[in-house]
N, C-alpha and C positions, 0 to 999 in steps of 0.2 A: 500392381506396377512393379517393375524391376528396373534397376539401374538408375533410379531417380536421384538427382543431385540437388541438395538443398544447401544454400549459403545463408548463414545467420549473421546479420550485422548487429553486434552488441552481445556481450557475454555476461550481463548481469543476471538477475533472477529470471526475467522473461527469456533472455537468450539461451540460458542453460536449460530451462524447461522445454523450450521449443526444440532444442537440439536432441534432448532425450526423446521427445515425441517422434521426431523424424526418424531417429535411429531405431526406435521400437517398431516403427512401421516398415522398416527395411531399407530406408534411404541412406545414401552416402552423404553425411553432414559435415560441414566445416563452419566453425564459429570464428568470426573476426572481432576481437576485442581490442579497442584502442589503448586501454590502460596497460602498462607494462607490469604493474604490481597486482597482488591479490586484492580482491574486493571485500574480503571477509572482515575487515576492520570497521566497516560501516555498521556499527552495532546498535542502531535504533530498534525500537520495539515495533512489532507488527502482530496482528491477530488474524487467524484464519478459522473458518468453521470446522469443528471437530469432524463432521462427516467427510469434508474435503481432505483433511489431513489423513484420515483412515484410507480413503481411496488412493491417495498418492503413495502411501506406504504399501498397500496391497498391490498396486500397479508397478512398483519398483522405481518410482521417481525419487522417493525418499527412503532412507533406512529407518527401521523401527527405533534405532538408537539415537535419532536426532532429538535433543531435549526440548520439551515444551513445558509451559506452566498452565495447564488447563484449569479453568474456573467455570462455574455453572451459572452465575448470576451477575447482574448489574445493579449497583446501588447508586441512587441519586442523592447527592448531598448539597447543602447550602449552609451559609453561616446563619445562625439563629438571629432573628431581629433584635437589635440592641445588645447583642452579646458576641463573644469571640469563640463560642463553642459551635460544633457542627450539629446540624439538624438533618436527620434522615427524612427524605421526601418520599421515597418509594424503593421497592425492590422489584426487579424485573427478571424474568427468565431469559437469559441471553448467554448460552454457553459459547466459549471461545477457547481456542488453543493458542496461547500467546507464545510468540517466537522471538528470537534474536535474528535480525536481518542477516547479519554476518554468518550465523550458524546455518540458516536456511540456504544461503548461497553456497556455503561450503558443502552442504549435504548434496545439493544438486550438482555442483561442480565435480564431486567425487564420482559421479556416474557418467562422466564424459572423459574419454581418453585424451591424453596429452596431444596425440597426433591430430585430433579433431579441433581442439581449442587452441587458437593462435593468439597469444598476448602481444601487446605492443604493435598491433597491425591496424592503425587507423584507416578507415575506408575513405578514399578520396572521392569516389563517385560510384554510382550505380546506374547502368544504362540498359535499355532494351536491346535485344539482338534481332536480326531479321528472321531468325528461326523460331522466335516466340519465347526464348529464354531471356536471361539477363546476365550482364557482366558485372562483377565486383572488382573494382580497381583499387589496389593498395600500392605502397611504395615498392613492394616486391614484384609487382606485375599484375596480371589480371587472370580471372578464372570465370568460366561460364557455368551457370546453374540453370536447372529447370524451374526452381522456385527460389526466390530471395525473400527471406523473412526480415522485416525491419523490426528489430527489438532494441533499438538504440535511443529510447526515451523520447521526451517531448520535443527534442530538437532533431528528430529523425531525418536523415537524408533520404531514406526510402519513402517516407510519407510525402515528400515534395513531388514524387512521381505520380502519386495517386490523388492527393488532395493538397495542391500547393497553396490553395486559398485559406486553409485552416490555420488559425492563430489562437493562442490562449486568450481566454476572456477572464480578466482579473475580477476577483470577488470583492476587493476593497478592504480586506482584513488579512491578518497574518496568523501563522501558527508557529509557536516556539516548541521545539522538540528537545528532549533531554533524557539522559539516563543517569541515575545516581546509585551508588552501591547500596544494597539492601541494608547494610550496616547503619545507614542514616536513620533507619527505623528502630534501632535498638532502644531508644528512649521513648518510643511510641508503640508499645505492645498492642494497644487497641487497634491502631491503624494497620499494623502488620497483620494481625489476626483477620481483619476485614479483607485485606488484599490477598490473603491466602485462600479465600473462598469466593471472591468477587472482584470485578473490575469496577472502578469508581468514576462517575461523572459528577463533577463539582461545579455548580452553577454560580455565576456572579454577574453583576450588572455589566452588560456589554459583551458577554462571552461565557466561556466555560472551559474547564480543564478535564482531561481524561487521564487516569492513573491505573497502572497495572504492573504486575511483576513479570519479568522475563528471565530466561536463563542467561547467565554470564558466559564469557568465553572460557573461563577456567572451570574445570569439572566441579559440579556441585555448587557453583556460585550463582547468585541471583542479582538482578538489577531492578530498580524501580524505574519504569519508563513513563514519561508523561508527554502530553501534547496540550498546549494551552492556546486557545483561540481568542483573539481580541483585536480591535482596531489598532493601528499603529499610533504611538504617542505623537503629539504635535511636533516634537523636535526631530522625529525620525523621517528620513526620506519616504516618499510614497512607495507602495508595493511595486516591486519590479525595478526600482531605481537603485539597486545595490545596497539596500539597507543592511547594516552590520548586525551580527548577533548581539543582543543586548541582555546579558544576564541580569543587569541592574533593573531593567524594566520588568522582567519576570518576577524578580523579588518584590518590586513595587506593587504589582498586581496581587501577589500573594499576601503581602502585608496589609494591603488596603481592603481586600475582599475575602480572603480565605479564612476559615476557622483557624485559631491559633496553632493547633497541632500541625495542620497541613502547611501553614505558612512557614513554620519552623523547619519542616522537612525540606521544602523547596529552597529555603535560605541557607541550607548547609554548605552549598558551594562545592561539594565533592563530586562534581560532575565527571563522568567518564566520556560523555559526548554531549554536544549541544549544537543546535543549528536553528536558523530562522528561515522560514519559507513564505513568500507571498502565496496566498491561496488563489488558484486559478483553475479553469477547466476548459476542455474542448472535446469534440468528438468528430471523427471523420464520417462522411456519409456512408461509406462502404469500407469494410475492414480488409478486403482483398480485391485485387484486380490483376488477373494473370499477366505476368508471372510473379507479381508482388503480393505480399501478405504482411499485415501489420499486427503486432502483438504488444501487450502491456501498455506502457505509457506512450508508445509510438502511435497506437490506434486511438486511444482516448485517455484523458486525464480527468479524473473526477475529484471533487473536493474530498479531503481526507476524512470527513465525517463518516463516509461510507465504509471505511476500512477495507477498501477493495483494490488497492494498488497491486500488491503481491497476489491477492486472491484472484483477481481477473487474469493476471499473467499466467497463473497456474491452470486456471480453467481454459484459457486460450490454448495452452499446450495439450490438454486432454482432448479438446475439440479438434485440434489439428490431427492428432493420432487417429481419432475416430474417422475423420474425414478422409485421411489417406487410406485407411484400411477398407473403407466402403466405396472407393472410387476406382475407376479404370484409367483415369488420366489426371495429370496435375491440374488442369483447368477445372475438371469436375470437382476435385478435392477443394480447391480454393473457392469455388462457388458454394459448396456446402458450408465451408468455414464462414464465409461472408454472411450467409443467410442467418446463421446463429449468432455470431459475435458482433455484428454491426448493431443489431437490435439491443443486445445486452449492454454495449457501450453507451448507447443513447439512454437506456433506462437508468443506468447508474449515474450519468451526468445529471439527469433530471432529479433523481433522488438526492444527490449531493446538494443541488441548489435549494431544494425544499428544506433540507436539514440546516443549511446555512442560514436561511431566512428565519427558521424557528429558534435556532440555538445561538445565533450570533447577531444577525442584523436586527431582529426584533425579539430580543430576549424577554422571556416572561418575568414576572415578579417571583423569582425562585423561592425565597423563604416562605411565601404563603402557599406553596404548592403541596399537594399530597398525592396519594396513589391515583385518584381519579383525574387530577390535572395532568400528571405525568402520562397516564394512559391516553388522555385526549391529545396531548402534545405529540406523542408517538404516532397516533393514528392520523393526525393532520399532516405530519411530515411525510409519512409513508404514502398517504393518499392511495391506498390499495396495493402498493408495491410490497414485495417481500424483502426482508433484511434479517440476517441472522443476529443482528445487534439489537433487535426490538422484538421481544417475545411478550408473553402475557405478564401483566403487572399483578403482583400479589395485593389483594384487597385486605384492608385492615378490619 
């Protein structure tokens, strides 16, 4: 195909990756990002599979100099019964390349020219044209494209044209995310040493927390990233009702249920970022319908237990590039894309729901577990599915 015009709605990780995919396949790409500022300050932690990271570097989506903090294992912990010390439940093979969201965005954005990426251009509407294309309308005017990529998150205006009936389904519990300077670990050398070789899942009654190191925005710096899943406290509005970030409640959970060393780390209060999100999910029946294509959270939102938000967006982009290169028309490319990515979105949503049931809604008796029980828990949640987060468990 020659002369293909692609308009991307949204300039976050999904939008940047899709723009690179289109350009690599020879298309003329324009990104419309509503925010007028840079997005790199969104510094929460994410993880991606090391093979995917290697593929993105080899393909030119990412530079080899983008910092990551790779670890090869996952360690499951809980507070020992009747004590304040940690008890190791199991070790699991689960390699990840941990990243800083802002640095990943910056790395992708650097591969897109300024003439392609338009900041401060909120999209007012997207409409079909009689010729089979679509118009993107902004305050500056309108432009016609052969393909419009909706990469504008869970409130996507593009998704309304493909699946207007799809709405998020709340899980009924929350996730608190935060980042703390790694200096908070200076008085806890044992925990720091553990995090330098593994990421940690810490179980407690009614939920669990995940902890891992990520690169900081300053060269050579590191942050401790965490995500803590639990039901909302009785005094907090229900999920989706505008519940505020509550650092006090996170400290309460840590003090009530964590081993003393981990509770002290969370209680330091030196957060560089913190946010509260209601957990919800949805998936569209089909991820593309010419001339529209959905990517990232616009196509599906899975519960964060799957660690697939950024991962799926990056895989969406690789699929788009393959589909464009293998097709003789925009409609054929979107058909190829939809066949692959629609099924993957549904698979991840199903996996996220099973993980939510096993790890939050029906939490096991964590302190009594060992390698066999962790292995059984992993197998039950996966139910035959694949996940880079759940590898073989080391037997004692």
